[in-house]
N, C-alpha and C positions, 0 to 999 in steps of 0.2 A: 247763094254766095256760099254758106254753111255749108248745103248738101255738096256743091262743085268741089268744094273744098276737103270735104270728108270723102270724095269718090277719087279724088287726085290720091288723096294721103294713103287710102289703099292699094292704089293702083301703083305708087311708089315702092309701099313697102313690101309687098307682095309679090314687084315684077321679079323675074327670073336672071338677076343682072348683078354680077358677083365683081370683088376686084377694088382698085384701089377710087377709080374714077367713080362706079359705084355709091363708094361711103360718102368721097366727095359730094356729091350731087343729093344723095339724100340730107347731110348736113345741112347744105344750103337750102333745101326745103324746108328744113325743121328752124334753121337760124334766122332765114331771110325772106322765102317767099310765101309760108305758111302765114307768117305774123304780118307780111303786107298786103293779103286777102281779106286777114280779117278786120285790120284797119278802115278798107276799103269798104268792106261790108257795112263795118260801123259806120263811117263818114255816109254812106249811101241810106243806112235807114237816119241818122241825124237830118241829112237834105230831104226824105221822105216825110218827116217830121214837120219840119221847119215848110213845106210845099200845101200838107194840111193847114196847119196853123195859118198860112196868108190866104189858103182856099176860105176857112171859116171867118176871117177878118172879113174880107172880101164879101162874102156872104152877108155878113152884118151892116156893112157899107150899105149895101147895094139896098138893102130892107129899111134902109132912115134908120135904123137902131142905134145913136149915139150923143151920147151927151157933149157937153161943151160950155168953158168958162167964157168968163166975159172977152177975153182976149180973141175968141172964134177959135180958140184951139181943140178940137176934139179928144173926149175918152173914146176908146174903143166900146168901153162898157159904162150904161148909166148911173150916176151917181147914187155909193150906197154903202155900207158895208158887207164885206164876206161875212157870211155865219159861223159860229163858234166850231171850232172841231168835234167839241163834245157840245149836243145841246143842255147837257144837264149842268156844265160847266159855265155859269156867264162871262164873259169878259169882264179883263179886269181894267182898271184905269192904270193911263200912263202920263204920270201928274207932271206938272214941270214944265220949262222950255229944255226940251231934251237935248238939243241942236249944242248947249252950252256942256254936254258932258264933256272934263278933262279927258275921258279914257276913250272916245270916240275913234282913235285912230289907232288903237290897240287891240291886235287882231286876239290877246287874251281874255279879252272883255266881251268875249262872243262867245255866248253858249246856246247851241242850237238846241230846240223841243223836240216835239213828237212829229213836226214836219218833216217830208222829206225834201227839203229844200237847201242843202248844202252846198251845190250850183248855187243857188241866190247868196246865200253868208259868205263864200269862199271869193265869189266876185268882188263883191259889195266892199267886205270888208277889206279885200288886198288894194283895191279903189283906195278905201279911205287911209288906207297905211300909209301909201306912196304921196297922198296929197297931206297928211299929216306932217310926211317928211318932207316935201315941200313947202310946207308954213300955209297952206293954202286952202286945209280942213275947213276951218272955220267960215271961211268967206265961201265955199261952197254950201257948207248947211245953211250957211243965211240966205243965200239966195234959190235953195232948192225945196227949204222946206218953211212954209208961211203957219203962223199959227193964225188962229182963228177964236176970239175971246181972250181972256187973261183972268184966270189962268185959261189956257188952251180948252175948249170943248173939241175943238175940232183943227187938222193938221190940213193942209195943199200941198200935197209932195209934186215935184215937177221931175216925173219919170221922160221917157223917149220912145218913140214908135218910129221906126225906118229914118231916127235922127233929128225928128221934130218933138219937139217939147208938149208933152200934155200934162194938163194939171189934174189931179187926183186928190177928192178930197174925202178924207176918212176921220171917224173919230178919235180922240185921245184914246185909243185902246187898244189891249192885247188881247190876243184870242189863249185862255189856259190853255197849256202845252205849248205857245208859240216862244221865238226866241228872246234868251233873254242876257243882262250882264251878268259879270262876276259874280256880283253880288244877290244875284235871284231877283235883281228888281228889273221890270220891262226897261227899254231905254229908246235910243234914237233908232233902232234897228228894228224894235217892235214896230213902230211905225211905218218905217220902211217894207219890212215885210206882209205889214197890213195893206196897203199903197200897192204891192206887187200883186197880190192874190185879187183884191179888186180889181187894177188894170187885166188881168189877164183872165178875166171870167165872172170875179165873183165869188169865188170859193177860194179857201187854203188848199182845198185840192188841186187846184190850178196851177200851184207851183211846186206841184210833187214830183221832182223828176225835172230836170231841164241840164243845162249846159251855162259854164261860167263865162264863157265869152256871149250871151245871151244874157246875164245879169249886167255885165261890163256894163254893156249897150243901150242895158234899161238902165243905168245909173248917169252914163256920161253923153248920151248920143252919141258919140263917136266909135267907128269900127273896130270891133274888137278881132285880133286873130285866134284861131284856133290852129294849133298845130299838133303834130304826133310827136313823138319821143326825139326830145331835143338834149344834147349832153349839157352838162353843168357852164361851159365856158359860154353858151349861147343862153342860157336862161339869166346868167351874171351879165351877161351884155345887154340886154333887153331892162332890168334892175336898174343900171348905168345910164341907162338912155332916157331913164323916169318912167318907166311902162310900170303897170300894178299886173302883176303875175301870179295865177293860181295853177294848179296843176290838179289831173284826175288820175287815179289808180285804175291797173289792170282789172278787168270784171270779164263775166261770162255772159253773152247776150243769149244764149241756147243753152236750157238746162240738160237738152237731151242729148247737148254733145260735151258735157264738162269733161269728159275721159280725152278727150279729143284736142280741147283746147287747155290739157291740164297744164302746159308748161307757161301758159301766160297770163296764170292768177297771178295773184300778189303772195307770196313767199313767204312773209313775214305775219307772225300771229298780231301782231301788236298792230298791223297797219290794217284798216276797214277798205275791203271790196268796195268797188264802186261807188267811191265816195270824191271829192273836192277837197282841197288843201289850199290854205295861204301861202305863198313863198314870202318868208321872212328875212332871208339873207342865203348867199351862197359865199361863203369864206374857207380860210385855210384853218383846220383843227392843230392842236398844240401836237399833232405828231407831222404835222407838214403835209396833212390832204387836203385837199376842197372835199369842202362838204356842202350840202344843203338844209337850210333848215327848215322845218315846214310847222302851221301852224295848222291842227283840226279845229273844225268850227264849233267842236261839240266841248271845247274849253280844254285849256292846260290840263286838266286831270284827268282829260278822255273819258271809259266808259267802257262798256257793254253792251255787243250786239245781242240781239234776243236768240237763244238756244246756244251761245257759244260764250264757255268759263275763261276764255282769253281775255283779257284787260289790252284796249287799245290803246297807245299813247295818245295825249295831246298835246305834245311835241315832237318831233322827228327831227333828228340831225343823221343824215345819209351819206354815204360814201357814193360816188359816181357810179358804181355798179349796184351796188345796195337801192340806191334811186331807180336805176333803168330795169331793176327787178321786179318791181312794183308799183311801177306810173309808166302812162305811154299817152298822156294827153297834156299840153300846156296851151294855156289860154292868160291873152295878154290885150292891154290898150294901153295907150298914150295919153298921160293924163297932165302933161306940160302944157 
């Protein structure tokens, strides 16, 4: 698809065609048709990944390599724990009953570590935020996280596979370099991150990259939507309907064609490309403009990308034009 877009772009640019109609067509190609081809290419890539994952799971199922809990709900990976990110840095304890964290539904209490799982944290964080708004988060965590021992030495986390509950047992530990709370200490998300890594293959590498709709389905068991570019009214409607919402930034799929997709890259130095954010609110600001408020899983202080001296914001408040210039995906799930 990328090579086809490149060839068409060259033909359109170099065609011996001048005049108003030519200018209108070329403008339409750059603003509508080329971005559409890019989105289709990204979606085909996503579907290919999903088919590959389903095939791997089918192979695992056919070989009989599955764990099981007492209720007969199987896990796609045998019981165990993912290995640490750094073999020289042992896992750290996650003490106490993390379900009782008063900040569990606060997006500002999430600080992504060294794992590329912004998709997971933004998806889970947006669900937790919406459940907190509805007064249901405490009940949800009580029913989806079961401690083993007092104080807990293990946690049994209920995740979902194709809408069916799967119980995943992991130690009450977090990898060094995993997600932390605002105070720098492991929290309930550290356990969810560990359970997701264990469930998806048994390694933290298995959650390095993904889409937030997958995280929402993993957490809730409900079918999540993955939309392309939406306007702020549409996103606001999703929030009003009791849906958890996260969004993804523009990114370049093929480094060989950066120059060709230049108009589709993020254009703000404080925005992280190829990254997921939680939607906190859509509101009207003091200037009477509708804006979207986004939380970066890096935490409210933001941070820096490796090799990049520009600071990336922890919280963004963007107008519709600013939002559309930097974001191209919307993920949502109904948690009512």
